[in-house]
C-alpha positions as CSV (number, residue, x, y, z in Angstrom):
1,M,168.1,18.0,58.1
2,M,167.0,21.0,60.5
3,A,164.1,23.3,60.1
4,L,165.9,25.7,61.3
5,H,169.5,26.9,59.6
6,T,171.0,27.3,63.2
7,N,171.0,24.7,65.9
8,K,171.6,27.4,69.0
9,D,170.9,24.8,71.8
10,S,174.6,23.1,70.9
11,A,176.0,26.1,72.4
12,H,175.3,24.4,76.0
13,I,178.1,21.6,75.0
14,M,180.7,23.6,73.5
15,H,182.3,23.7,76.5
16,L,182.9,20.0,76.6
17,I,185.2,20.2,73.6
18,R,188.8,20.5,74.1
19,K,191.8,21.7,72.0
20,N,193.7,19.5,69.6
21,T,190.8,16.5,70.4
22,I,189.9,14.5,67.3
23,G,186.0,14.9,66.7
24,A,183.4,13.8,64.5
25,E,179.7,15.2,63.2
26,I,177.3,13.1,62.4
27,G,174.5,15.4,60.4
28,V,176.4,18.3,59.5
29,W,173.5,20.0,57.4
30,M,174.9,24.0,57.2
31,G,178.1,23.8,59.0
32,N,176.9,26.2,61.8
33,T,177.3,23.6,64.6
34,S,180.5,22.9,62.6
35,T,182.0,26.6,62.7
36,Q,181.5,26.4,67.0
37,F,183.6,23.2,66.8
38,L,186.2,24.2,64.8
39,K,186.8,27.3,66.7
40,K,188.2,25.0,69.6
41,G,191.5,24.3,67.8
42,L,190.5,20.7,67.0
43,K,193.4,17.8,65.8
44,K,191.0,16.4,63.3
45,F,187.3,16.6,62.6
46,Y,185.4,14.6,60.4
47,M,182.3,16.4,58.9
48,E,179.4,13.6,57.9
49,D,176.4,14.3,55.8
50,P,175.0,12.6,52.7
51,Y,173.3,15.3,51.4
52,S,170.8,13.4,49.9
53,V,166.9,12.6,49.7
54,E,167.6,9.1,50.0
55,P,167.6,8.8,53.5
56,Y,164.2,10.1,54.2
57,K,162.6,7.6,51.7
58,N,162.9,4.9,54.3
59,S,162.6,6.9,57.3
60,S,160.3,5.8,60.3
61,E,159.6,9.1,61.2
62,M,157.4,10.0,58.6
63,T,156.5,9.4,54.7
64,Y,158.6,10.6,52.1
65,Q,156.1,12.9,51.2
66,E,155.6,14.6,54.1
67,W,159.4,15.0,54.4
68,L,159.0,16.5,51.4
69,A,156.1,19.1,52.7
70,K,158.1,19.7,55.9
71,Y,160.9,21.1,53.8
72,Q,159.5,22.9,51.4
73,P,159.2,26.2,53.0
74,I,163.2,26.1,53.3
75,T,163.7,24.2,49.7
76,G,161.1,26.0,48.0
77,E,159.8,23.4,46.1
78,I,157.8,20.1,46.8
79,A,159.3,18.0,44.3
80,E,162.1,15.5,44.9
81,A,164.3,17.3,42.1
82,G,164.1,20.2,44.0
83,F,164.7,18.9,47.2
84,Q,167.7,17.4,45.7
85,K,169.0,20.3,43.9
86,F,168.8,22.2,47.3
87,Y,171.0,19.8,48.8
88,E,173.9,19.9,45.9
89,R,173.8,23.8,46.7
90,V,174.4,23.8,50.3
91,W,176.9,20.8,49.9
92,K,178.9,23.3,47.1
93,E,178.7,25.8,49.9
94,I,180.3,23.6,52.7
95,K,183.0,22.9,50.3
96,S,183.6,26.4,49.7
97,R,184.0,27.1,53.6
98,F,185.8,23.8,54.7
99,E,187.5,22.1,52.2
100,H,190.7,24.2,52.8
101,M,190.9,23.6,56.2
102,N,193.9,21.1,57.2
103,E,191.8,19.5,59.9
104,V,189.0,18.7,58.3
105,E,187.5,15.8,56.4
106,L,184.1,16.2,54.5
107,C,182.7,13.3,54.2
108,R,179.7,13.0,51.7
109,E,178.6,9.7,52.9
110,T,175.7,8.2,55.0
111,S,176.5,7.6,58.6
112,D,176.9,3.8,58.3
113,S,179.4,4.3,55.2
114,F,181.0,6.8,57.6
115,F,181.4,4.4,60.4
116,E,182.1,1.5,58.1
117,R,184.8,3.1,56.4
118,Y,186.7,4.7,60.3
119,L,186.8,0.9,61.3
120,A,188.3,-0.2,58.4
121,S,191.0,2.4,58.7
122,K,192.3,0.2,61.7
123,G,193.5,-2.6,59.2
124,H,195.8,-0.1,57.2
125,G,197.4,1.5,60.5
126,N,195.2,4.8,59.9
127,F,193.1,4.0,62.7
128,E,192.8,6.8,66.1
129,M,189.9,6.5,67.9
130,L,187.8,9.8,68.6
131,D,187.9,11.9,71.8
132,W,184.2,13.0,70.8
133,I,181.2,12.3,68.7
134,Y,178.5,14.6,67.7
135,I,175.4,13.0,66.5
136,D,172.7,15.1,64.9
137,G,172.2,13.2,61.7
138,N,169.3,10.9,61.0
139,H,166.3,11.1,63.6
140,S,164.7,7.9,63.4
141,Y,165.0,5.3,66.2
142,E,166.4,3.1,63.9
143,Q,169.4,4.9,62.7
144,C,169.9,6.7,65.9
145,I,169.9,3.7,67.9
146,K,172.8,2.3,65.2
147,D,174.5,5.5,64.6
148,L,175.5,5.3,69.0
149,K,176.2,1.8,68.9
150,N,178.5,2.2,65.7
151,A,180.1,5.6,67.8
152,L,180.7,3.0,70.5
153,N,183.2,1.3,68.3
154,I,185.3,4.6,67.3
155,V,185.3,6.9,70.5
156,K,187.8,6.2,72.6
157,P,187.3,5.0,76.8
158,G,186.6,7.8,79.0
159,G,185.5,10.2,75.3
160,L,181.9,11.5,74.7
161,I,179.1,10.4,72.7
162,I,177.3,13.8,72.5
163,G,173.9,14.7,70.4
164,D,171.1,16.8,69.9
165,D,167.3,16.5,69.6
166,Y,166.8,14.5,72.8
167,G,163.2,15.3,74.9
168,W,161.5,17.9,73.1
169,P,158.8,18.3,75.3
170,D,156.8,20.6,73.3
171,A,157.9,21.0,69.9
172,K,155.9,19.9,67.0
173,W,158.4,17.7,65.4
174,Q,159.5,16.0,68.5
175,K,161.7,13.5,67.6
176,A,160.9,10.4,69.7
177,G,163.0,8.1,68.0
178,V,165.7,10.2,69.2
179,T,164.7,10.2,72.6
180,K,163.8,6.5,72.8
181,A,167.4,5.4,71.3
182,V,169.3,7.4,73.6
183,N,167.2,6.0,76.5
184,E,167.8,2.6,75.4
185,F,171.2,2.7,74.7
186,V,172.4,4.2,78.1
187,L,170.4,1.6,79.8
188,S,171.6,-1.2,78.2
189,N,175.1,-0.1,78.6
190,D,174.9,1.1,81.9
191,F,175.8,4.5,80.8
192,G,175.6,7.8,82.6
193,M,173.9,10.5,80.6
194,N,173.4,14.2,81.2
195,R,171.4,17.0,79.4
196,Q,172.9,20.5,77.9
197,G,170.6,23.5,77.3
198,M,167.1,22.3,75.9
199,T,167.6,19.4,73.9
200,Q,171.7,18.4,73.9
201,Y,172.6,15.1,75.6
202,V,176.3,14.3,76.6
203,I,177.3,10.3,77.4
204,T,180.6,9.3,78.6
205,V,182.1,5.9,77.1
206,E,182.9,4.4,80.5
207,V,186.1,2.3,80.9
């Protein structure tokens, strides 16, 4: 979930997205970055987001009560029920905007579930590796490093693992877990990584 409705910095990575490619977005939120991806003329696009308060309850970033307080200006309520009610409204809007698009598959589930299900399809003959993935979901170190490792199993060699919230040197919500996870992932796999804009990172999956 984002404190802002629009991720303006993602504009810096759109030149990397090619027509007729297969991609996925981990953490859709209000779908504004998704809209920019779809303007590229994708062959297939998976949009994953659980739209649930549950992932916040075990996040290492901050306590659950702190999450509720942080997003009160957006949800309008401090109680869990209000938080989830807000998510249901956003999900309804996402469905109305995207579910009619043939190239889109809406995946209301956790990223763990998405990756597991995507890999399982290999055994049924339906597996196509992704050309790219954009990771902007749970920002804890534990979940981000898991998402990066899982992405490596479904992004083709030469493909791209792209993500948001790397760095944030002067922000109140620094999302240090993302920076730590990305640095560790790049180092352990001996991959190259470059930054685009202020907070975008791009990793090429080496052959």
